[in-house]
MILOTI-512748 format. One record per residue (C-alpha): residue in three letters; x, y, z. Coordinates in steps of 0.5 Angstrom, whole numbers, plus 500, padded with zeros to 3 digits. Example, Ala and Ser with C-alpha at 12.3 -4.5 7.8 and 13.67 -1.06 7.14 Angstrom:
2
ALA525491516 SER527498514 
***
This chain:
591
MET500500500 SER502507499 HIS502512504 LEU496515500 GLU492508500 ARG494508508 LEU491515509 GLY484513505 LYS483506509 ILE484510515 ARG479515513 SER474509511 ALA475506518 MET473513521 SER467514517 SER464507518 GLN465509526 GLY463516526 ILE470519527 ASP471526525 ALA478527527 TYR483521529 ILE490523532 ILE496519532 PRO502521537 SER509519536 SER509514542 ASP508507545 PRO505504551 HIS511506555 ILE511513552 SER518512549 GLU522517545 TYR525512540 LEU520506538 PRO520499537 ASP518498530 ARG511496532 TYR510502534 LYS513507529 CYS506509527 ILE507516524 ALA512513519 TRP508507517 VAL502512516 SER505518513 GLY513517511 PHE515522516 THR521519520 GLY523524526 SER522522533 ALA517528535 GLY510529531 THR503528531 LEU498526526 VAL491529525 ILE487526520 THR480529518 PRO475527512 ASP478533508 PHE485535511 ALA491531514 GLY497534518 LEU503533521 TRP504537527 THR512538529 ASP517543531 ALA523547528 ARG528541528 TYR524537523 PHE521543518 VAL525541512 GLN525534513 ALA518533514 ASN517538508 GLU521533504 GLN518526507 LEU511528506 GLU511530499 GLY506526495 THR503522502 GLY497527503 PHE499530509 GLU501537510 LEU506540515 VAL504544520 LYS509548524 LEU509548531 LYS510555535 THR512551541 GLN516545542 GLY512539545 ALA505543545 ALA499540543 GLU497546538 TYR493541534 ALA488540540 ASP486548539 TRP486547531 LEU481542532 GLY477546537 GLU476551531 LYS475547525 LEU470542528 PRO463543530 GLN459541537 GLY458534537 ALA464532533 GLN467526535 VAL475526536 ALA479519537 PHE486516539 ASP489510541 GLY490511549 ASN496506548 LEU500511544 ALA498517548 SER501520554 LEU496521560 LEU498529559 VAL496529552 ALA490525553 GLN488530558 THR490536554 VAL486534548 LYS480533553 ASN480539557 THR481543550 LEU475540546 LYS470537551 PRO468544554 LEU467546546 GLY462540546 ILE466536542 ASN466528544 VAL473525545 ASN474517545 GLY481515547 HIS480507546 VAL480507538 ASP485503535 LEU484504527 LEU491502525 SER492494527 ALA486492522 ILE490495516 TRP497494518 ASN497487516 ASP505486516 ARG506490523 PRO512488526 ALA512483532 LEU515486539 PRO522484539 GLN524478543 VAL532479544 LYS534477551 ALA535482557 TYR540482562 LEU542485569 LEU548490570 ASP553489576 GLU553494582 THR560495580 ILE558498574 THR552502577 GLY554504583 GLN548502587 SER544496588 THR537494586 GLU535494593 SER538501595 LYS534504589 LEU527500591 ALA528503598 ALA530510596 VAL523510591 ARG519507597 GLN522512602 ILE519518597 LEU512514596 ALA512514604 LYS513521605 SER508523600 ARG503518603 THR502514597 GLU501507597 SER503504591 HIS507506584 PHE506504577 ILE512505572 SER511505565 SER517509562 LEU523504560 ASP529508562 ASP526508569 VAL525501570 ALA532500567 TRP535504572 LEU531502578 LEU532494577 ASN539495574 ILE536491568 ARG538493560 GLY536490554 GLN536491546 ASP528492545 VAL529499542 PRO534502537 CYS540505540 ASN537505547 PRO539499552 VAL532498555 VAL527492555 LEU519493554 SER517492561 PHE513495567 VAL514495574 TYR509496580 LEU512498587 SER509498594 GLN512498601 GLU511490601 LYS512488594 ALA515490587 ILE513486581 LEU517486574 PHE512485568 ILE517482562 ALA516478557 ASP517470558 GLY524468556 LYS527475556 LEU531473563 THR535467564 SER533463570 GLU540466574 ASP537473573 ILE530471575 LEU533468581 THR537475583 LEU531479582 ASN527475586 ASN533475592 GLN533483591 GLY525483593 VAL522483585 GLU517478583 ILE517477575 ALA510477572 ASP508476564 TYR509483560 ASN502482558 GLU499481565 ALA500489566 PHE494492564 GLU490486567 PHE494487574 VAL492495574 LYS485494573 ASN485490579 ILE489494584 LYS487494591 ALA491500594 ASN488506596 SER493511592 ILE498510586 LEU503515583 ILE503515576 ASP507520572 PRO502523567 LYS508525562 ARG510518562 THR504513563 CYS499512557 PHE492514557 ALA490506557 ILE494505563 TYR491511567 ASP484509565 SER484502567 ILE486504574 PRO479503579 SER476509580 ALA476507588 VAL484508587 LYS486515588 ILE491517583 ILE497522584 GLU500525578 LYS507526579 ILE514525576 ASN517518577 PRO521519583 SER526514579 THR527520574 SER529525579 LEU534520582 LYS537517576 ALA539524574 VAL544525579 LYS549520578 ASN553517583 ASP561517584 ILE562510581 GLU558512575 ILE561519574 GLU568515574 HIS566510569 ILE563516565 ARG570519565 GLN573513562 THR568512557 MET569519555 VAL576517554 ASN575511550 ASP570515545 GLY575521544 VAL580516542 ALA574513537 MET573520535 THR580522534 LYS581516529 PHE575517525 PHE577525524 LYS584523522 TRP581517517 LEU576522514 GLU581528513 GLU586523510 THR581519506 ILE577524503 GLY579526495 GLN582519495 GLU576515496 GLU568516495 LEU565518501 SER558519503 GLU554521509 ILE552514510 SER559511509 ILE562515514 ALA557514519 LYS558507518 LYS566508519 LEU565512525 GLN561506528 GLU566501527 PHE571506530 ARG567506536 ALA566498536 GLU573498537 GLN573501544 GLU572497550 GLY565496553 PHE562498546 VAL555496545 ASP551500540 ILE551507538 SER546512542 PHE542515536 ASN543514529 THR549519527 ILE547525524 ALA552526518 GLY550533515 TYR554535509 LEU553542506 ASP546544507 HIS544538510 GLY548540516 ALA542546517 LEU537540518 PRO538539526 HIS535532526 TYR538530519 SER538523517 ALA541521511 THR537516506 ASP539513499 GLU536518496 SER539524500 ASN546521501 TYR551527499 THR558525496 LEU563528500 LYS568533497 PRO574537500 GLU570543501 GLY565546505 LEU563544512 LEU561537515 LEU557537521 VAL557530525 ASP553529531 SER554522534 GLY554518540 GLY556511543 GLN552506548 TYR558503553 LYS557499559 THR560504563 GLY556510560 THR553514554 THR556519550 ASP553524545 ILE558529541 THR557534536 ARG563537532 VAL563541525 ILE570540521 SER572544515 LEU573540509 GLY576546505 ASN575552502 ILE571555507 THR567562507 GLN568568512 GLU561567513 GLU562560515 LYS568562520 ASP564567523 ASP558563524 TYR562557527 THR566562532 ILE559565534 VAL557558536 LEU563556539 LYS563562543 GLY556560546 THR559553547 ILE564556551 GLU560561555 GLY555556557 SER561551559 GLN564557563 ALA558558567 ILE558559575 PHE551560578 PRO548560584 VAL545553587 GLY538552585 SER539555578 LYS534552573 GLY536550566 TYR533556562 GLN538560565 ILE544556563 ASP540557556 ALA540564556 ILE547565558 THR549560552 ARG545564547 ARG548571549 PRO553571544 MET549569539 TRP543574541 ALA548579541 THR549578533 LEU542577532 ARG543570531 ASN539564534 TYR537557534 GLY530553534 HIS532548539 GLY534547546 THR541548549 GLY542542552 HIS538535555 GLY540530561 ILE543524559 GLY543517562 PHE548512564 PHE548507559 LEU541509558 ASN537514554 VAL541519550 HIS535524552 GLU534524560 GLY530528564 PRO527531568 HIS532537567 VAL533541561 PHE537547558 ASN532550554 PRO528557554 THR522554557 PRO521556564 THR522548567 ASP522549574 ILE527543575 ALA534546579 ILE541544577 GLU543539582 GLU550536583 GLY552530579 MET547532573 ILE550531566 THR547535561 SER549537554 ILE551544552 GLU550544544 PRO548551541 GLY547551534 LEU546556528 TYR543554521 ARG542557514 GLU537553510 GLY540551504 LYS547553506 HIS550550512 GLY549548519 ILE553549525 ARG553545532 ILE558544537 GLU556540543 ASN560537549 LEU557534555 VAL558537562 LEU557535569 ALA554540575 LYS559540581 LYS560544587 HIS564551586 ASP567555591 ASN562559596 SER561566598 ILE558570603 PHE552571598 GLY551563598 ASP553557595 PHE555556587 MET556551582 HIS560550576 PHE561545570 GLU566540569 THR567538561 LEU566531560 THR567530553 ILE574529550 CYS575531543 TYR578537539 ILE575543537 ASP577545530 ILE581551530 ASN581552523 LEU574555523 VAL576560528 ASN575567527 LYS580569533 ASP578577532 LEU571575534 LEU573572541 GLY575575547 GLN581573551 GLU577568556 HIS574564550 ILE581564547 ASP584561554 TRP578556554 LEU579553547 ASN587553548 GLU586549555 TYR581545553 ASN584542546 GLN591541551 PHE586537556 VAL584533550 PHE591532547 ASP594530554 LYS588525555 LEU588522549 ALA595522546 PRO598516551 LEU592511547 LEU594513540 THR599511535 THR605516534 ALA602518528 GLU595519531 ALA598523537 SER602527532 TRP596529528 LEU592531534 ALA598535536 ASN597539530 LYS589539531 THR590542538 LYS595547538 ALA594554541 ILE591559537 
***
């Protein structure tokens, strides 16, 4: 079936069931960002492969609501599918609900599959439309009947991590969550989000591309902990280990039925990370407490063992990046290289490193104007051949058993323009200012976002995505609850949190620039004016000095760049060959 045919079948089903608008979110029953193939519904229906978006289908309109990261990609992928791009004004907002409220008459029927919509999304849609006299049904699955070759759920094995890696036992983590529940006088807790389950039980898997998680749910009370996981996922030894840690095992498919029969007086669920179908299955006699999962906040603060593992992982990742960029520089012009082929080569260099498991997301290798697409993903049709000229943006990361990495670098392949140099330098200036920030305890991510953007705003430049996201420990590359973006999210930066700092600049049709490091929040010197914090830069990979316009930098920026590149050389040179170390010495020389 073509995308137009699929759209036609959905509309036919809508007509037969009296549905005036059908909503398809980009999610699964665990409200994951990255999805198993079975739940890549938006891609199957419309052809759009971005990780954030919502489809809305009416009898005479079909639209994809997504944010600025995907505007160009969406325009390309939606061509000829019957779907149109609707540009979100605010990232993550359910603006399609307001649109439906304006377009639909009183008495209209709106539907969605509650297994794919978070409670928060479902509530937003209902709260927007019901006062207008529009009916909302969150229990309608129109796709299963027409998706004949829909992929099955993955069957790969899961496994447990040793405490020497995680730095904290499962018993200790369960106790910490139970203590939070007790303080809030909540009897029970249901966890749907896969990274929270993975952190809590020190379990990892391969059910979601690039994220080492396993499809599962957890129910927790003061008396018991139950892991709902598919039969055969765990070895008998791992099951015994979990049993000894106080965790019962139940079949994955029993989770929904279990929720329907919960006997607790109260239950905590995270409205952003729990699907509407789970929420609507909870008995009416049970008081529902809607709060962020306690584990989300706990896992965001890395312990000392995790931090030491991550520091070593950054060294290994830096070795891979150095070998890759040296190979690229020496190979371009000698062999045919493309965006796709260099992404594969980078993965090969990472795979040589100790503890490597997988990439942490699909590598973004954006050459020339493709660099201006923040979440570009090369296809056979779009794949550029590299030439010894122009800018190349490479945003990539690795999953290692001792940490997760995420790094973006832009390099010159030759014949760089003054505009490209100036843009690069201004972005670099933002990265440096964010990295150098000293801030009072209790500061929020939107304050770091503003500090990072200041050099760009001063030159009337800006970018449409956030400045940074939290990152997991051998877990999801995007991790909350903290975030560095303009939204006034009321989450303080805490000691032990790891976040990216990644300002960018994108000239559509020309080039894109983003320079990303991961930083660790640490205590700083205190004063009579209060307690302060600063960042330790964790990422270890040279920053290209050939693109720097020194005239646009202050001495403090020059000093930071020189000190950082020297730090990179000192850390990596002992692990490189003589030729590689010599090459890196030239890349990291002081300006």
